[in-house]
PDB file of N, CA, C and O in Angstrom:
ATOM      1  N   UNK A   1      26.149  18.254  25.372  1.00  0.00           N
ATOM      2  CA  UNK A   1      26.285  16.999  24.650  1.00  0.00           C
ATOM      3  C   UNK A   1      25.224  15.980  25.090  1.00  0.00           C
ATOM      4  O   UNK A   1      24.756  15.171  24.288  1.00  0.00           O
ATOM      5  N   UNK A   2      24.860  16.033  26.349  1.00  0.00           N
ATOM      6  CA  UNK A   2      23.877  15.082  26.855  1.00  0.00           C
ATOM      7  C   UNK A   2      22.471  15.436  26.386  1.00  0.00           C
ATOM      8  O   UNK A   2      21.624  14.554  26.247  1.00  0.00           O
ATOM      9  N   UNK A   3      22.222  16.701  26.144  1.00  0.00           N
ATOM     10  CA  UNK A   3      20.878  17.150  25.757  1.00  0.00           C
ATOM     11  C   UNK A   3      20.405  16.509  24.455  1.00  0.00           C
ATOM     12  O   UNK A   3      19.266  16.046  24.410  1.00  0.00           O
ATOM     13  N   UNK A   4      21.220  16.453  23.386  1.00  0.00           N
ATOM     14  CA  UNK A   4      20.753  15.791  22.161  1.00  0.00           C
ATOM     15  C   UNK A   4      20.461  14.302  22.369  1.00  0.00           C
ATOM     16  O   UNK A   4      19.514  13.766  21.793  1.00  0.00           O
ATOM     17  N   UNK A   5      21.265  13.647  23.181  1.00  0.00           N
ATOM     18  CA  UNK A   5      21.047  12.220  23.431  1.00  0.00           C
ATOM     19  C   UNK A   5      19.745  12.001  24.193  1.00  0.00           C
ATOM     20  O   UNK A   5      18.997  11.069  23.896  1.00  0.00           O
ATOM     21  N   UNK A   6      19.475  12.852  25.169  1.00  0.00           N
ATOM     22  CA  UNK A   6      18.244  12.735  25.944  1.00  0.00           C
ATOM     23  C   UNK A   6      17.039  13.034  25.053  1.00  0.00           C
ATOM     24  O   UNK A   6      16.029  12.334  25.115  1.00  0.00           O
ATOM     25  N   UNK A   7      17.146  14.067  24.232  1.00  0.00           N
ATOM     26  CA  UNK A   7      16.071  14.421  23.316  1.00  0.00           C
ATOM     27  C   UNK A   7      15.793  13.282  22.331  1.00  0.00           C
ATOM     28  O   UNK A   7      14.636  12.963  22.056  1.00  0.00           O
ATOM     29  N   UNK A   8      16.854  12.675  21.806  1.00  0.00           N
ATOM     30  CA  UNK A   8      16.695  11.557  20.880  1.00  0.00           C
ATOM     31  C   UNK A   8      16.008  10.379  21.561  1.00  0.00           C
ATOM     32  O   UNK A   8      15.162   9.725  20.951  1.00  0.00           O
ATOM     33  N   UNK A   9      16.354  10.099  22.806  1.00  0.00           N
ATOM     34  CA  UNK A   9      15.734   8.992  23.547  1.00  0.00           C
ATOM     35  C   UNK A   9      14.249   9.255  23.769  1.00  0.00           C
ATOM     36  O   UNK A   9      13.430   8.344  23.650  1.00  0.00           O
ATOM     37  N   UNK A  10      13.903  10.487  24.088  1.00  0.00           N
ATOM     38  CA  UNK A  10      12.487  10.838  24.303  1.00  0.00           C
ATOM     39  C   UNK A  10      11.702  10.687  23.007  1.00  0.00           C
ATOM     40  O   UNK A  10      10.605  10.128  23.006  1.00  0.00           O
ATOM     41  N   UNK A  11      12.257  11.181  21.906  1.00  0.00           N
ATOM     42  CA  UNK A  11      11.579  11.063  20.616  1.00  0.00           C
ATOM     43  C   UNK A  11      11.405   9.602  20.199  1.00  0.00           C
ATOM     44  O   UNK A  11      10.364   9.225  19.660  1.00  0.00           O
ATOM     45  N   UNK A  12      12.417   8.793  20.447  1.00  0.00           N
ATOM     46  CA  UNK A  12      12.343   7.371  20.115  1.00  0.00           C
ATOM     47  C   UNK A  12      11.251   6.685  20.930  1.00  0.00           C
ATOM     48  O   UNK A  12      10.465   5.905  20.391  1.00  0.00           O
ATOM     49  N   UNK A  13      11.202   6.973  22.215  1.00  0.00           N
ATOM     50  CA  UNK A  13      10.188   6.359  23.080  1.00  0.00           C
ATOM     51  C   UNK A  13       8.784   6.781  22.646  1.00  0.00           C
ATOM     52  O   UNK A  13       7.867   5.960  22.623  1.00  0.00           O
ATOM     53  N   UNK A  14       8.617   8.048  22.307  1.00  0.00           N
ATOM     54  CA  UNK A  14       7.312   8.548  21.861  1.00  0.00           C
ATOM     55  C   UNK A  14       6.899   7.890  20.546  1.00  0.00           C
ATOM     56  O   UNK A  14       5.740   7.510  20.380  1.00  0.00           O
ATOM     57  N   UNK A  15       7.829   7.755  19.625  1.00  0.00           N
ATOM     58  CA  UNK A  15       7.544   7.109  18.343  1.00  0.00           C
ATOM     59  C   UNK A  15       7.168   5.655  18.500  1.00  0.00           C
ATOM     60  O   UNK A  15       6.264   5.169  17.821  1.00  0.00           O
ATOM     61  N   UNK A  16       7.853   4.951  19.390  1.00  0.00           N
ATOM     62  CA  UNK A  16       7.547   3.537  19.627  1.00  0.00           C
ATOM     63  C   UNK A  16       6.155   3.376  20.214  1.00  0.00           C
ATOM     64  O   UNK A  16       5.419   2.468  19.825  1.00  0.00           O
ATOM     65  N   UNK A  17       5.787   4.246  21.145  1.00  0.00           N
ATOM     66  CA  UNK A  17       4.468   4.165  21.760  1.00  0.00           C
ATOM     67  C   UNK A  17       3.384   4.421  20.721  1.00  0.00           C
ATOM     68  O   UNK A  17       2.363   3.733  20.703  1.00  0.00           O
ATOM     69  N   UNK A  18       3.601   5.402  19.863  1.00  0.00           N
ATOM     70  CA  UNK A  18       2.638   5.704  18.807  1.00  0.00           C
ATOM     71  C   UNK A  18       2.481   4.513  17.863  1.00  0.00           C
ATOM     72  O   UNK A  18       1.364   4.177  17.469  1.00  0.00           O
ATOM     73  N   UNK A  19       3.585   3.880  17.503  1.00  0.00           N
ATOM     74  CA  UNK A  19       3.549   2.719  16.616  1.00  0.00           C
ATOM     75  C   UNK A  19       2.812   1.562  17.288  1.00  0.00           C
ATOM     76  O   UNK A  19       2.027   0.875  16.634  1.00  0.00           O
ATOM     77  N   UNK A  20       3.047   1.337  18.570  1.00  0.00           N
ATOM     78  CA  UNK A  20       2.354   0.265  19.291  1.00  0.00           C
ATOM     79  C   UNK A  20       0.851   0.503  19.310  1.00  0.00           C
ATOM     80  O   UNK A  20       0.074  -0.443  19.183  1.00  0.00           O
ATOM     81  N   UNK A  21       0.431   1.756  19.468  1.00  0.00           N
ATOM     82  CA  UNK A  21      -0.995   2.071  19.469  1.00  0.00           C
ATOM     83  C   UNK A  21      -1.610   1.794  18.099  1.00  0.00           C
ATOM     84  O   UNK A  21      -2.737   1.305  18.015  1.00  0.00           O
ATOM     85  N   UNK A  22      -0.887   2.100  17.034  1.00  0.00           N
ATOM     86  CA  UNK A  22      -1.384   1.840  15.685  1.00  0.00           C
ATOM     87  C   UNK A  22      -1.512   0.342  15.428  1.00  0.00           C
ATOM     88  O   UNK A  22      -2.482  -0.101  14.812  1.00  0.00           O
ATOM     89  N   UNK A  23      -0.545  -0.437  15.895  1.00  0.00           N
ATOM     90  CA  UNK A  23      -0.582  -1.890  15.726  1.00  0.00           C
ATOM     91  C   UNK A  23      -1.766  -2.469  16.502  1.00  0.00           C
ATOM     92  O   UNK A  23      -2.496  -3.316  15.988  1.00  0.00           O
ATOM     93  N   UNK A  24      -1.951  -2.010  17.734  1.00  0.00           N
ATOM     94  CA  UNK A  24      -3.072  -2.500  18.542  1.00  0.00           C
ATOM     95  C   UNK A  24      -4.413  -2.162  17.895  1.00  0.00           C
ATOM     96  O   UNK A  24      -5.322  -2.992  17.893  1.00  0.00           O
ATOM     97  N   UNK A  25      -4.546  -0.965  17.350  1.00  0.00           N
ATOM     98  CA  UNK A  25      -5.791  -0.567  16.687  1.00  0.00           C
ATOM     99  C   UNK A  25      -6.045  -1.421  15.449  1.00  0.00           C
ATOM    100  O   UNK A  25      -7.184  -1.804  15.181  1.00  0.00           O
ATOM    101  N   UNK A  26      -4.998  -1.719  14.700  1.00  0.00           N
ATOM    102  CA  UNK A  26      -5.129  -2.559  13.512  1.00  0.00           C
ATOM    103  C   UNK A  26      -5.539  -3.976  13.898  1.00  0.00           C
ATOM    104  O   UNK A  26      -6.402  -4.576  13.257  1.00  0.00           O
ATOM    105  N   UNK A  27      -4.927  -4.500  14.930  1.00  0.00           N
ATOM    106  CA  UNK A  27      -5.247  -5.849  15.410  1.00  0.00           C
ATOM    107  C   UNK A  27      -6.695  -5.903  15.879  1.00  0.00           C
ATOM    108  O   UNK A  27      -7.410  -6.861  15.584  1.00  0.00           O
ATOM    109  N   UNK A  28      -7.128  -4.880  16.606  1.00  0.00           N
ATOM    110  CA  UNK A  28      -8.502  -4.809  17.093  1.00  0.00           C
ATOM    111  C   UNK A  28      -9.479  -4.819  15.915  1.00  0.00           C
ATOM    112  O   UNK A  28     -10.481  -5.533  15.933  1.00  0.00           O
ATOM    113  N   UNK A  29      -9.175  -4.026  14.902  1.00  0.00           N
ATOM    114  CA  UNK A  29     -10.045  -3.935  13.730  1.00  0.00           C
ATOM    115  C   UNK A  29     -10.147  -5.284  13.028  1.00  0.00           C
ATOM    116  O   UNK A  29     -11.239  -5.710  12.650  1.00  0.00           O
ATOM    117  N   UNK A  30      -9.012  -5.956  12.852  1.00  0.00           N
ATOM    118  CA  UNK A  30      -9.037  -7.264  12.179  1.00  0.00           C
ATOM    119  C   UNK A  30      -9.800  -8.291  12.990  1.00  0.00           C
ATOM    120  O   UNK A  30     -10.499  -9.130  12.421  1.00  0.00           O
ATOM    121  N   UNK A  31      -9.681  -8.241  14.305  1.00  0.00           N
ATOM    122  CA  UNK A  31     -10.408  -9.186  15.155  1.00  0.00           C
ATOM    123  C   UNK A  31     -11.912  -8.942  15.087  1.00  0.00           C
ATOM    124  O   UNK A  31     -12.698  -9.889  15.095  1.00  0.00           O
ATOM    125  N   UNK A  32     -12.311  -7.683  15.022  1.00  0.00           N
ATOM    126  CA  UNK A  32     -13.735  -7.355  14.946  1.00  0.00           C
ATOM    127  C   UNK A  32     -14.339  -7.778  13.615  1.00  0.00           C
ATOM    128  O   UNK A  32     -15.484  -8.230  13.574  1.00  0.00           O
ATOM    129  N   UNK A  33     -13.591  -7.638  12.527  1.00  0.00           N
ATOM    130  CA  UNK A  33     -14.119  -7.924  11.192  1.00  0.00           C
ATOM    131  C   UNK A  33     -13.953  -9.382  10.775  1.00  0.00           C
ATOM    132  O   UNK A  33     -14.482  -9.777   9.736  1.00  0.00           O
ATOM    133  N   UNK A  34     -13.245 -10.182  11.539  1.00  0.00           N
ATOM    134  CA  UNK A  34     -12.951 -11.557  11.141  1.00  0.00           C
ATOM    135  C   UNK A  34     -14.213 -12.406  11.021  1.00  0.00           C
ATOM    136  O   UNK A  34     -15.106 -12.334  11.866  1.00  0.00           O
ATOM    137  N   UNK A  35     -14.274 -13.204   9.972  1.00  0.00           N
ATOM    138  CA  UNK A  35     -15.295 -14.231   9.828  1.00  0.00           C
ATOM    139  C   UNK A  35     -14.635 -15.509  10.347  1.00  0.00           C
ATOM    140  O   UNK A  35     -13.907 -16.185   9.620  1.00  0.00           O
ATOM    141  N   UNK A  36     -14.899 -15.828  11.612  1.00  0.00           N
ATOM    142  CA  UNK A  36     -14.152 -16.890  12.280  1.00  0.00           C
ATOM    143  C   UNK A  36     -14.381 -18.253  11.646  1.00  0.00           C
ATOM    144  O   UNK A  36     -13.494 -19.105  11.699  1.00  0.00           O
ATOM    145  N   UNK A  37     -15.533 -18.481  11.054  1.00  0.00           N
ATOM    146  CA  UNK A  37     -15.777 -19.754  10.364  1.00  0.00           C
ATOM    147  C   UNK A  37     -14.852 -19.877   9.155  1.00  0.00           C
ATOM    148  O   UNK A  37     -14.290 -20.945   8.910  1.00  0.00           O
ATOM    149  N   UNK A  38     -14.690 -18.789   8.399  1.00  0.00           N
ATOM    150  CA  UNK A  38     -13.786 -18.824   7.241  1.00  0.00           C
ATOM    151  C   UNK A  38     -12.328 -18.950   7.663  1.00  0.00           C
ATOM    152  O   UNK A  38     -11.548 -19.647   7.014  1.00  0.00           O
ATOM    153  N   UNK A  39     -11.962 -18.278   8.750  1.00  0.00           N
ATOM    154  CA  UNK A  39     -10.589 -18.399   9.260  1.00  0.00           C
ATOM    155  C   UNK A  39     -10.316 -19.849   9.659  1.00  0.00           C
ATOM    156  O   UNK A  39      -9.260 -20.393   9.337  1.00  0.00           O
ATOM    157  N   UNK A  40     -11.256 -20.469  10.352  1.00  0.00           N
ATOM    158  CA  UNK A  40     -11.099 -21.861  10.754  1.00  0.00           C
ATOM    159  C   UNK A  40     -11.022 -22.793   9.559  1.00  0.00           C
ATOM    160  O   UNK A  40     -10.211 -23.719   9.538  1.00  0.00           O
ATOM    161  N   UNK A  41     -11.871 -22.548   8.557  1.00  0.00           N
ATOM    162  CA  UNK A  41     -11.845 -23.383   7.361  1.00  0.00           C
ATOM    163  C   UNK A  41     -10.501 -23.267   6.642  1.00  0.00           C
ATOM    164  O   UNK A  41      -9.935 -24.268   6.203  1.00  0.00           O
ATOM    165  N   UNK A  42     -10.005 -22.054   6.527  1.00  0.00           N
ATOM    166  CA  UNK A  42      -8.704 -21.837   5.885  1.00  0.00           C
ATOM    167  C   UNK A  42      -7.590 -22.573   6.652  1.00  0.00           C
ATOM    168  O   UNK A  42      -6.734 -23.215   6.043  1.00  0.00           O
ATOM    169  N   UNK A  43      -7.607 -22.475   7.976  1.00  0.00           N
ATOM    170  CA  UNK A  43      -6.595 -23.150   8.782  1.00  0.00           C
ATOM    171  C   UNK A  43      -6.700 -24.660   8.639  1.00  0.00           C
ATOM    172  O   UNK A  43      -5.683 -25.346   8.544  1.00  0.00           O
ATOM    173  N   UNK A  44      -7.927 -25.185   8.624  1.00  0.00           N
ATOM    174  CA  UNK A  44      -8.112 -26.630   8.492  1.00  0.00           C
ATOM    175  C   UNK A  44      -7.643 -27.151   7.148  1.00  0.00           C
ATOM    176  O   UNK A  44      -7.034 -28.218   7.073  1.00  0.00           O
ATOM    177  N   UNK A  45      -7.922 -26.407   6.080  1.00  0.00           N
ATOM    178  CA  UNK A  45      -7.504 -26.837   4.738  1.00  0.00           C
ATOM    179  C   UNK A  45      -5.996 -26.748   4.548  1.00  0.00           C
ATOM    180  O   UNK A  45      -5.412 -27.542   3.811  1.00  0.00           O
ATOM    181  N   UNK A  46      -5.367 -25.786   5.212  1.00  0.00           N
ATOM    182  CA  UNK A  46      -3.935 -25.590   5.006  1.00  0.00           C
ATOM    183  C   UNK A  46      -3.090 -26.563   5.819  1.00  0.00           C
ATOM    184  O   UNK A  46      -1.875 -26.636   5.636  1.00  0.00           O
ATOM    185  N   UNK A  47      -3.720 -27.298   6.704  1.00  0.00           N
ATOM    186  CA  UNK A  47      -2.978 -28.271   7.489  1.00  0.00           C
ATOM    187  C   UNK A  47      -2.413 -27.703   8.782  1.00  0.00           C
ATOM    188  O   UNK A  47      -1.700 -28.398   9.506  1.00  0.00           O
ATOM    189  N   UNK A  48      -2.727 -26.440   9.079  1.00  0.00           N
ATOM    190  CA  UNK A  48      -2.275 -25.871  10.344  1.00  0.00           C
ATOM    191  C   UNK A  48      -2.939 -26.611  11.492  1.00  0.00           C
ATOM    192  O   UNK A  48      -4.046 -27.128  11.342  1.00  0.00           O
ATOM    193  N   UNK A  49      -2.273 -26.666  12.633  1.00  0.00           N
ATOM    194  CA  UNK A  49      -2.966 -27.216  13.803  1.00  0.00           C
ATOM    195  C   UNK A  49      -4.043 -26.229  14.244  1.00  0.00           C
ATOM    196  O   UNK A  49      -4.070 -25.083  13.797  1.00  0.00           O
ATOM    197  N   UNK A  50      -4.906 -26.674  15.101  1.00  0.00           N
ATOM    198  CA  UNK A  50      -5.959 -25.815  15.634  1.00  0.00           C
ATOM    199  C   UNK A  50      -5.301 -24.615  16.327  1.00  0.00           C
ATOM    200  O   UNK A  50      -4.544 -24.787  17.281  1.00  0.00           O
ATOM    201  N   UNK A  51      -5.591 -23.408  15.848  1.00  0.00           N
ATOM    202  CA  UNK A  51      -4.953 -22.195  16.358  1.00  0.00           C
ATOM    203  C   UNK A  51      -5.870 -21.377  17.255  1.00  0.00           C
ATOM    204  O   UNK A  51      -5.636 -20.185  17.452  1.00  0.00           O
ATOM    205  N   UNK A  52      -6.897 -21.993  17.796  1.00  0.00           N
ATOM    206  CA  UNK A  52      -7.879 -21.270  18.607  1.00  0.00           C
ATOM    207  C   UNK A  52      -7.230 -20.568  19.792  1.00  0.00           C
ATOM    208  O   UNK A  52      -7.586 -19.428  20.091  1.00  0.00           O
ATOM    209  N   UNK A  53      -6.299 -21.206  20.468  1.00  0.00           N
ATOM    210  CA  UNK A  53      -5.653 -20.587  21.629  1.00  0.00           C
ATOM    211  C   UNK A  53      -4.902 -19.317  21.230  1.00  0.00           C
ATOM    212  O   UNK A  53      -4.916 -18.322  21.954  1.00  0.00           O
ATOM    213  N   UNK A  54      -4.260 -19.367  20.091  1.00  0.00           N
ATOM    214  CA  UNK A  54      -3.504 -18.201  19.615  1.00  0.00           C
ATOM    215  C   UNK A  54      -4.445 -17.045  19.291  1.00  0.00           C
ATOM    216  O   UNK A  54      -4.191 -15.907  19.685  1.00  0.00           O
ATOM    217  N   UNK A  55      -5.532 -17.334  18.572  1.00  0.00           N
ATOM    218  CA  UNK A  55      -6.487 -16.284  18.228  1.00  0.00           C
ATOM    219  C   UNK A  55      -7.154 -15.716  19.484  1.00  0.00           C
ATOM    220  O   UNK A  55      -7.409 -14.514  19.568  1.00  0.00           O
ATOM    221  N   UNK A  56      -7.432 -16.578  20.447  1.00  0.00           N
ATOM    222  CA  UNK A  56      -8.052 -16.104  21.685  1.00  0.00           C
ATOM    223  C   UNK A  56      -7.093 -15.191  22.447  1.00  0.00           C
ATOM    224  O   UNK A  56      -7.518 -14.198  23.037  1.00  0.00           O
ATOM    225  N   UNK A  57      -5.815 -15.520  22.435  1.00  0.00           N
ATOM    226  CA  UNK A  57      -4.813 -14.679  23.091  1.00  0.00           C
ATOM    227  C   UNK A  57      -4.714 -13.318  22.401  1.00  0.00           C
ATOM    228  O   UNK A  57      -4.628 -12.284  23.064  1.00  0.00           O
ATOM    229  N   UNK A  58      -4.726 -13.325  21.069  1.00  0.00           N
ATOM    230  CA  UNK A  58      -4.575 -12.090  20.303  1.00  0.00           C
ATOM    231  C   UNK A  58      -5.845 -11.240  20.355  1.00  0.00           C
ATOM    232  O   UNK A  58      -5.765 -10.027  20.550  1.00  0.00           O
ATOM    233  N   UNK A  59      -6.997 -11.853  20.186  1.00  0.00           N
ATOM    234  CA  UNK A  59      -8.253 -11.107  20.023  1.00  0.00           C
ATOM    235  C   UNK A  59      -9.105 -11.034  21.287  1.00  0.00           C
ATOM    236  O   UNK A  59     -10.041 -10.237  21.348  1.00  0.00           O
ATOM    237  N   UNK A  60      -8.806 -11.836  22.277  1.00  0.00           N
ATOM    238  CA  UNK A  60      -9.588 -11.805  23.511  1.00  0.00           C
ATOM    239  C   UNK A  60     -11.022 -12.210  23.266  1.00  0.00           C
ATOM    240  O   UNK A  60     -11.290 -13.211  22.601  1.00  0.00           O
ATOM    241  N   UNK A  61     -11.948 -11.429  23.805  1.00  0.00           N
ATOM    242  CA  UNK A  61     -13.369 -11.783  23.708  1.00  0.00           C
ATOM    243  C   UNK A  61     -13.942 -11.565  22.314  1.00  0.00           C
ATOM    244  O   UNK A  61     -15.080 -11.958  22.058  1.00  0.00           O
ATOM    245  N   UNK A  62     -13.194 -10.955  21.413  1.00  0.00           N
ATOM    246  CA  UNK A  62     -13.660 -10.796  20.030  1.00  0.00           C
ATOM    247  C   UNK A  62     -13.555 -12.098  19.243  1.00  0.00           C
ATOM    248  O   UNK A  62     -14.188 -12.246  18.197  1.00  0.00           O
ATOM    249  N   UNK A  63     -12.759 -13.042  19.740  1.00  0.00           N
ATOM    250  CA  UNK A  63     -12.627 -14.344  19.091  1.00  0.00           C
ATOM    251  C   UNK A  63     -13.865 -15.174  19.378  1.00  0.00           C
ATOM    252  O   UNK A  63     -14.339 -15.222  20.513  1.00  0.00           O
ATOM    253  N   UNK A  64     -14.390 -15.829  18.344  1.00  0.00           N
ATOM    254  CA  UNK A  64     -15.579 -16.680  18.466  1.00  0.00           C
ATOM    255  C   UNK A  64     -15.157 -18.131  18.239  1.00  0.00           C
ATOM    256  O   UNK A  64     -15.039 -18.561  17.092  1.00  0.00           O
ATOM    257  N   UNK A  65     -14.926 -18.902  19.327  1.00  0.00           N
ATOM    258  CA  UNK A  65     -14.380 -20.249  19.180  1.00  0.00           C
ATOM    259  C   UNK A  65     -15.302 -21.245  18.489  1.00  0.00           C
ATOM    260  O   UNK A  65     -14.816 -22.097  17.745  1.00  0.00           O
ATOM    261  N   UNK A  66     -16.604 -21.170  18.704  1.00  0.00           N
ATOM    262  CA  UNK A  66     -17.507 -22.163  18.109  1.00  0.00           C
ATOM    263  C   UNK A  66     -17.507 -22.095  16.578  1.00  0.00           C
ATOM    264  O   UNK A  66     -17.330 -23.130  15.936  1.00  0.00           O
ATOM    265  N   UNK A  67     -17.701 -20.912  15.966  1.00  0.00           N
ATOM    266  CA  UNK A  67     -17.641 -20.863  14.501  1.00  0.00           C
ATOM    267  C   UNK A  67     -16.251 -21.241  13.965  1.00  0.00           C
ATOM    268  O   UNK A  67     -16.135 -21.873  12.915  1.00  0.00           O
ATOM    269  N   UNK A  68     -15.205 -20.850  14.696  1.00  0.00           N
ATOM    270  CA  UNK A  68     -13.852 -21.191  14.251  1.00  0.00           C
ATOM    271  C   UNK A  68     -13.676 -22.710  14.201  1.00  0.00           C
ATOM    272  O   UNK A  68     -13.189 -23.245  13.205  1.00  0.00           O
ATOM    273  N   UNK A  69     -14.069 -23.404  15.265  1.00  0.00           N
ATOM    274  CA  UNK A  69     -13.891 -24.862  15.324  1.00  0.00           C
ATOM    275  C   UNK A  69     -14.744 -25.572  14.273  1.00  0.00           C
ATOM    276  O   UNK A  69     -14.301 -26.556  13.680  1.00  0.00           O
ATOM    277  N   UNK A  70     -15.959 -25.081  14.038  1.00  0.00           N
ATOM    278  CA  UNK A  70     -16.804 -25.668  12.989  1.00  0.00           C
ATOM    279  C   UNK A  70     -16.147 -25.496  11.619  1.00  0.00           C
ATOM    280  O   UNK A  70     -16.103 -26.430  10.818  1.00  0.00           O
ATOM    281  N   UNK A  71     -15.645 -24.305  11.365  1.00  0.00           N
ATOM    282  CA  UNK A  71     -14.956 -24.044  10.103  1.00  0.00           C
ATOM    283  C   UNK A  71     -13.692 -24.878   9.966  1.00  0.00           C
ATOM    284  O   UNK A  71     -13.373 -25.365   8.882  1.00  0.00           O
ATOM    285  N   UNK A  72     -12.974 -25.038  11.075  1.00  0.00           N
ATOM    286  CA  UNK A  72     -11.745 -25.831  11.062  1.00  0.00           C
ATOM    287  C   UNK A  72     -12.037 -27.276  10.657  1.00  0.00           C
ATOM    288  O   UNK A  72     -11.341 -27.845   9.817  1.00  0.00           O
ATOM    289  N   UNK A  73     -13.063 -27.859  11.257  1.00  0.00           N
ATOM    290  CA  UNK A  73     -13.426 -29.236  10.928  1.00  0.00           C
ATOM    291  C   UNK A  73     -13.880 -29.351   9.472  1.00  0.00           C
ATOM    292  O   UNK A  73     -13.550 -30.323   8.792  1.00  0.00           O
ATOM    293  N   UNK A  74     -14.625 -28.373   9.002  1.00  0.00           N
ATOM    294  CA  UNK A  74     -15.062 -28.365   7.605  1.00  0.00           C
ATOM    295  C   UNK A  74     -13.855 -28.287   6.665  1.00  0.00           C
ATOM    296  O   UNK A  74     -13.795 -29.002   5.665  1.00  0.00           O
ATOM    297  N   UNK A  75     -12.909 -27.428   6.986  1.00  0.00           N
ATOM    298  CA  UNK A  75     -11.703 -27.292   6.167  1.00  0.00           C
ATOM    299  C   UNK A  75     -10.849 -28.539   6.200  1.00  0.00           C
ATOM    300  O   UNK A  75     -10.300 -28.946   5.176  1.00  0.00           O
ATOM    301  N   UNK A  76     -10.732 -29.148   7.364  1.00  0.00           N
ATOM    302  CA  UNK A  76      -9.936 -30.375   7.489  1.00  0.00           C
ATOM    303  C   UNK A  76     -10.557 -31.497   6.654  1.00  0.00           C
ATOM    304  O   UNK A  76      -9.841 -32.297   6.052  1.00  0.00           O
ATOM    305  N   UNK A  77     -11.893 -31.552   6.621  1.00  0.00           N
ATOM    306  CA  UNK A  77     -12.576 -32.580   5.831  1.00  0.00           C
ATOM    307  C   UNK A  77     -12.375 -32.351   4.331  1.00  0.00           C
ATOM    308  O   UNK A  77     -12.354 -33.310   3.559  1.00  0.00           O
ATOM    309  N   UNK A  78     -12.228 -31.091   3.913  1.00  0.00           N
ATOM    310  CA  UNK A  78     -12.054 -30.768   2.491  1.00  0.00           C
ATOM    311  C   UNK A  78     -10.595 -30.850   2.043  1.00  0.00           C
ATOM    312  O   UNK A  78     -10.306 -30.805   0.847  1.00  0.00           O
ATOM    313  N   UNK A  79      -9.687 -30.970   2.996  1.00  0.00           N
ATOM    314  CA  UNK A  79      -8.254 -30.993   2.652  1.00  0.00           C
ATOM    315  C   UNK A  79      -7.943 -32.229   1.806  1.00  0.00           C
ATOM    316  O   UNK A  79      -8.311 -33.344   2.175  1.00  0.00           O
ATOM    317  N   UNK A  80      -7.273 -32.032   0.685  1.00  0.00           N
ATOM    318  CA  UNK A  80      -6.935 -33.202  -0.154  1.00  0.00           C
ATOM    319  C   UNK A  80      -6.020 -34.165   0.600  1.00  0.00           C
ATOM    320  O   UNK A  80      -5.088 -33.760   1.294  1.00  0.00           O
ATOM    321  N   UNK A  81      -6.312 -35.417   0.442  1.00  0.00           N
ATOM    322  CA  UNK A  81      -5.491 -36.457   1.082  1.00  0.00           C
ATOM    323  C   UNK A  81      -4.351 -36.844   0.140  1.00  0.00           C
ATOM    324  O   UNK A  81      -4.546 -36.935  -1.072  1.00  0.00           O
ATOM    325  N   UNK A  82      -3.161 -37.072   0.700  1.00  0.00           N
ATOM    326  CA  UNK A  82      -2.048 -37.509  -0.152  1.00  0.00           C
ATOM    327  C   UNK A  82      -2.313 -38.923  -0.682  1.00  0.00           C
ATOM    328  O   UNK A  82      -2.944 -39.731  -0.001  1.00  0.00           O
ATOM    329  N   UNK A  83      -1.840 -39.218  -1.876  1.00  0.00           N
ATOM    330  CA  UNK A  83      -2.053 -40.574  -2.421  1.00  0.00           C
ATOM    331  C   UNK A  83      -1.356 -41.614  -1.541  1.00  0.00           C
ATOM    332  O   UNK A  83      -0.274 -41.385  -1.000  1.00  0.00           O
ATOM    333  N   UNK A  84      -2.012 -42.745  -1.423  1.00  0.00           N
ATOM    334  CA  UNK A  84      -1.473 -43.809  -0.563  1.00  0.00           C
ATOM    335  C   UNK A  84      -0.420 -44.620  -1.255  1.00  0.00           C
ATOM    336  O   UNK A  84       0.129 -45.551  -0.665  1.00  0.00           O
TER     337      UNK A  84
END
């Protein structure tokens, strides 16, 4: 009776590890292909706060803070202002 439970636990652990590797590979790919100036511009226009710390945590050295911040400021300047 214990053997099926142990086997199921091993299979579950193996599946989770495989899924984590796929997620990490996908994240790595997105970080490598990101146009950080466009990401910053999109964040600035949408009203999000500066997310540089979050992107740096997720992407590590693949994150380019200077283009992101330039894009963020450009997007913030283009954001429509609410009527007074």
